[in-house]
Each structure stands twice: as C-alpha cells, then as structure tokens.
N, C-alpha and C positions, 0 to 999 in steps of 0.2 A: 550365591547361597553358602554359608560359613562352611566352612574344610571342618569335619571333624577330627579332634586331635585324642590319639590314642598311644596315651603315655606308660612307660612300664618305666615302672619304678622301684630298681633291686636293692633298695634298703642297704643293711649292711650285708651283700652277700660279692663273695666272685673271686676270682683272682685273676692275671693275667694270662693265664691256658683256659679258665673258662672262659673270660669274656671276649679272648680274641675269638675261638671255636663260636661261638652267638654270634659277634660282631660277622663273623663270615659268612656264617649262614643265612643269616636275617639278612644282610644285604644284597648277596645271592639269590635268595626267595623274594627280595623286593623288585628287585632289577628284574627277573622272570615275572611282576606278573606288575607292574610297574603302571601301564596301560589302564586297570580293572581299580587301579589304589585310587589312580587318578580320576579315573571315573567316577567311584565313590565318592569325590573329595574328600580323601583321608589323609592327615598330616598327622608322621610317626615322630614320637622324641622318646627316648633313652635320656634314662636318671641312673647310673651307674655313682657306687658310692664316691664320694667327691676327690679324693684320693686316684681315682683310674681317669676321671673326666677329659687330663690331656691324652691320655694312653687310648681314649675309646677318639677322641679328637683325630686324632694321628688315624685313628685304624679306619676310619669313614673318609681320612686323604679326602675331603671336600662334597661329600657326597649327600648330595642337598636335598634328598630323600628321606632320608632322617634327622633331624634338627638335636641339641645336646640338652639336656636339663640338666639343671645343678637339684640335690636334695634342699636343700640348703644354701642361708647366706648371715652372712655378718649383719649390724646394721653400721659398723664401722668401713669403712674405706680404706683406710691404713690408721695406722701406732701400734701402740702397748699393746695388744689383744691377742696373745699365746693361743697356739691353737685352731684361730678364727680364718676364713677364708673372703674377703670381699669380692661386690661384686665388679669394681675395675680386674682384678683376678682372672674370674668368671667371664669375663667379657676376650682375656687378653689369651682364651683358649677356646675362641667361638660356643661358649654356651650362649643360648638364646631366650631359656626359661627357667625359672626357679621355683622350685613349692615354696608355700608360703606357711606355717601353722599347720603342718599338718600333724595329727592326734599321735603320736608317738612324737614329736615335739613340746604337744602339751602337756601328755601323760609322764617325760620320763625327763623331762628339760626343764620344767616349769616355764615353760612359753606362757607370759600373759596377752591378753588385747592391747596393749600400748607396745608391745615388740612386734607383737605380727604385723599391725600397723603400720610402725618406722619402715622395717623390712620389707611392705609392702610397697609405699612412696615410696623408699630411695630404689628398690628394682623397678618400679616404670620412670624414672627420672634419670634413669641409669637406661635407657630404652634395654631393659631386658625383662619381658615379660611375664610378669608372676600370677599364678599358681594358685590363689589362694582357699586353704581349705577350712571346710566347715562343716559341725555335726550334731553338735550335742542339740537337741531335741526342744530341749528348753527355753535355749536361749540360738537359734540358730541362726537370729538376725543381728541380734546383738556386734558383733564383732563388723558384719557391715555398715553399721549404721555406725559405730568408732573410724571407723578411715573418714566413709562420708562427712562425719561430722570435722573430724580436723585435716582432710584435704579434700572435701568439694568433691563432688559427685562426678566429675570429668576426670578425677584421677582414675575410675574403673574403666575408663573408656578404654576397647581393647583390649582388655584383659580375661579373667578365666578365673572361674568361685567352680569349686568342687564340694558339693555335699556327699558327704563321706560319714552315716550314717555309723556312729560306737556300737550299735549291735550284730553289727554282720562287719567288723573288720577281725577277719581271723575265722571269724565263726563261719564262713560256709554259708549261712544265710543272707540273702537281699530282702530287701522289702518289694511287696508287691508295684506294678507297672503303673496301676494308680496312685500308689502314694507317692511314689518319683515323681511320676508327671506334677502332683499336689507342691509338691514344696516346692520347684522347678518353679509353678506360677505362685506359689508364695514369695518366694523370692524375687522375680521379676515385677510381679502387681507392687513391692513393697519401692524396688529401684523405681519403677514408673512416678511414684509420687512425687520422686524429684527431678526425673528425666526424661520426659515421655517416648524421644530417641533412641532410649538406653537396652531396649530391647537388640535393635541391631547391632549394638555394637559391644555385646558381652556374653560371654561364650557358659553356659551350667552344663559342669559337667558331673558323674556318678563314681565315687569308688569303693570300694568293701565288696570281696568275693567276687568278683569278676573272676569270671574262666570259660574257655572254648565252651560250655554247655548253656553258658544262659547270656551273650554277650551278645547275640544272634536279638532277643528279644530288649536288653538292654539300650541297644543302639537302634532298632527299626521300630520298636512299639513305645518307646519314653519319648519327651520332649526333649531329650539331652542334644548336646553338644560333642561329645567324646563320652573319654573313663579314664579316670589314672587307676593303673592295674599294680598289685601289689604280688604277693604269693606268684599268682600264677606266670608273671616275668620273668622266676629265676629259672623257668624249664623252655630251653629251647623248641621241644612239642608243642606247647602248649602254646609262646608266643605267637607260632607260623599258626596252628591252628586259628588261633580268635582271628589273625590277618584273613585269614581262610574265611570263616563263616561271616564274617562282614564285607567282602569285596564277593561274599559269593560264590568260588570256585566250584 
C-alpha cells in the first residue's frame, strides 16, 4: 500500500523561535503516536522557508519520521545565479522532496510550463522527489503532457502530482469529493494511455483550503494519496489536529 504524504508548507512564515517550538511539539507528538502513524501508512513532510531548511534539518537530528521538503529550486546546479538555491545544495542539507510549480510561483514569479518541466526533470535526476502542482481547470493536463513530451513517461515514476484548484487556495472552500475523485481519475486515465503500470508508481495529492475540519473526508473518502497543506501549517494546534484526525485518535 502506498504511503499517504502529508506536506506542511509553511510558505513565507516563521522565524527561528516559532520553528523550534513547532518542531519540538510536532516531533514529540509523532514519537508518542508513531505506531498509529505507521499503521495508517502516513509520511509527514515539513516545508519551511528555504532559509530555515538547514536549521530544521539540525532540529530534526536525523529523525526519520519527518522528511524535509523544499518549497522551490533553481534550474541550475551552480554558477552566477544570485539569490537562487540548487538541488545540490538541497541534497547537502538532507532535503528529500521539492515542491515544483506551486500556483504562487506561477502567479507571483511568472513560472511557465517550460521552467516547471525543467525543474521537475532536474529534481528527478538529482534523486530529490518532486511534488508537481497543477490546478488550472482548463489546462490541467498541459503541464503533465509537456513533461512527458520532453522527458518521457518514465520520468513520472515514483513522483507526486498535487491537484490544487485555484478556487480553493486560501478561500476556505474545497471541491466536492466527487469532483476530486473525478480529477484524479482523469489524471490517471491520461497517464494510463502512455503507460499501463503508471497507476501503481505515482501519487496524486490534493491541496487547497485543507484543515482539520475536512481532512478526514479528504483522506478517507477520496482516492488521493496525500495532502499539500498551506495555511493550516502555520498553527501548531492545526498541525497536530490534522494528524490526529488522519490517524483516528
């Protein structure tokens, strides 16, 4: 059975004091409930602001129950690219995952499908598992198709696609269970045309206004393999309540 990934994306929030409090409380809670977390096949990812990745890595102190995820990466490994961070640098501080093509990167940083496809590709060949975000309803499959056309279907093996509908980001409104299931089936059916084994080798996640109030239905009444959580990640109470509601304490 696939692990369900629960990704807490802190975006541009936090400082050393609040992050230390968060990590201490979350790691303690996970340690106390590790049996239930493992029983439910849950994998927890923390995605702090990039400047704090190494700080969080040190706080985790090789805690294998929490994985480190970057919010972004550059398309270059090294060189004259002021202000960027490379996959080699991320690997050096124990980052295991990277979010690619988040809607806020598209909106505020003008990332297009070519940049996103390149970031996805170099993340994969660098052995940092990408989490590809898609969400514009009219062209939801375009980004996936662009990656396949450029790099082949095999590049999608052992990766993650996070469906984040624009209408749900920061609004408190989520689509119906049927809608989420239909979108997931549409993605899988599209991939199935290229490779009949892809279904067992890719994770479809959901992101957008996830909270402890709706997390149970999202996990247990849909066919998704995990969640990309934004706003609720900034409150320690919400983080713990979300995990509790998933592991059914």
